[in-house]
C-alpha positions, 0 to 999 in steps of 0.5 A: 887183327893180331892178338896175343893172348898171354898168362902167369903160370899157376897151378891147376888151371881148370876152367882157364884152359877152356876158355884160353882154347874157346876164345883162341878158336873163336878169334881165329874163325873170326880171321884174327891171328892168335899167338899164345905165351906163358910168362914164368918167374924163372931165369931159364925155361925149357919148352917140352912137349908131353907125350902122356896119354891124359893131355888133349888137343883142340886142333880149333883152338891153340893147338897145343896139347893141354891137361886141365890141371898142368896147363899146355905142353910145348906153349912158348914161354917168357923167363920174366927174371931174365932181363933180355927176354923180359925186355924182349917180350915187352917189345914184341907186344908192340906187334899185336893190335891187342894183348889179352892177359888171362891172368893180368898180374902173378899170383901169390906164391913163393916163386913170386916172393920179392919179385918185381920184375914182372911190372916191366912186362907191360909196354905203355904203347901197347893195348892191354886187357885183362881177364878176371876170372876170380871173384875175390878180385880185392884180395887177389889182384890189388897189386894190379895198382902197380900197372893199372896205367897200362890197362885199356880195360878189365873183362870179367866173365861172371858177375862176382868177378864184375862187381868185386872190380867195381868195388876195388875202385881200381882206375881201369874201365871194366865190363862183363863179357861171359865165358866162351863156348864152341856151340857149332854142333849144338846150334845145327839141331839142340835136340839132337846134340843131346838127345836123352830125355828124363827117362833114358838119364841117370844120375848126376855129374860133378866134375871141378877143381878141387878147391877150398871154395868148390866145397866138393867135400859137402858132396862127398859126405852126402853121397853115403846118405843118398837113397837113390841107385843111379850113377854118381860121377865125381872128377877132377883134381886139385890141392883139395883132391890131394889132402882129402885122399891123402893117407898120411896128410888127410885134413881133419876136417876130411874125416868122419868121426870115427877117423874114416876118410870121407872119400873112403866111405863115399867110394863104398857107397858107389861114387864113381871117381873118373879123375881129370877127364877130357871135355868131350868125355865130360860132355858124355857123361853130362849127356847121360846124366840128369843133374850136374851138381856144383857145390861150390860157394864162398862168402867172400864171393857172394859179396859181389855176386853170383860166381857161376862155373862154366861146368854149369853151361856146359851141363845146360849144353849137354841137356843136364840140369844143374845143381847150385848153392844159393850163395854160389848163384846169390843175385844172379841176373842171369840165372834164377833158381827153380828156372835155370837150375835146382837151388841147394842150400849152401850150409846144408847138413849131408842129410839134408843135402842127400834128401834134396838129391834124391828127390830131383833124381826121382819122378816126381821132379821130372816135370820141373827138370824138363821145364828148366832144360827147356828154358836153358837151351832157348833163353841162356845158352845161346848167349854163350856162343862164340857168335856172341862173345867174340864180337863183344871182344872185338867191340872192346878192342876196336871201340872201347865198348861192350855190347854183350847181352849179359853186360849191364852196361853198354859203354865202359865206365871209368871210375875215379876211386875215393883214396880216403873213403872208408871203403877203400881203407878197408879194402886196403886193409883186407888185402894186407897180405898180399899188399905186403908181399908185392911190396905195395905197403 
């Protein structure tokens, strides 16, 4: 097959980078041709290749240099405010067996204010599939209703994304296919890939995009209250990192009662901030850590289901045991507390937060730690490999069905929404800001 991967320009790409790179690698290794293009709300664009040292490249993936926060360098771009370029892209999609949209509609930002030209990018005869990475579908993507007739299906990467699409009542068949991972080396010998056992590992690692719902600040507050002397690795960047570390624009919620920034105090208590790091570097940290901490939770996301992050799976691959919140993993049928991860109450006070981490790093937790690690290696990790995920995409594109092990429904199911129902009306009311922004209401 010939596949076009596309997405709209955003800030702080985070795990979408890994998803695109690994999915591209998997398709290419299966014999398919893959092209990648970025859609920009501009009249003109410049394709400039970055020469900075903090950019990396996956020669098995797209082949473009990328940065976890900034995206790709040198990637082909389509300025969709230009009539000719927009129509050129639209016609070009007919050359592909499938057009996979990693971001199916543009996000809410000032560049798209009053813009409707994006609706003309979807050719009705092309095979469009959208990927939903976010667990708050109802409020972020109501404008997908404008172009829903063009999509053959939606692919959700975790439970929250999947169930939130179901609750929108949007008339697009949806299924769940988890994030893809290159397990080539791991599958050769899992024990050799991440050989260090409890006694040879030290501390925790927590690297992610700093967004509000990621709740990195809860971990930062807890670090000064921890009593263990092990490594405390924190990495990543994003809008909340900038607010948290700014001297003149630091949000009040990121300060102690005496006005001290929580960031400064955590640094004094041996937090090791490593910044935005390449995936192989992150893997090296995870291979030496006992725990990987994901402090994220969202009351909105938790209404729909578990919002597990790809860093959770990366931790398992590297032999570390994940720590996740009760709301972050709520009602998951994939990950179970005590069997696949250590569970932390989402509203834990900093002292209790620190106490839990101290315990899970202590000698008393080693038996459970080993049991969780072995269970993840045997029963969880294999389902995220390219050899499992790529066939699920192929089945979806070719036959309209997903045979992925983590999908609760084999065949895509068309759902006709009840447009008069109280639930649907409530959904639209909750999405007023975005709907009005895109001129839907």
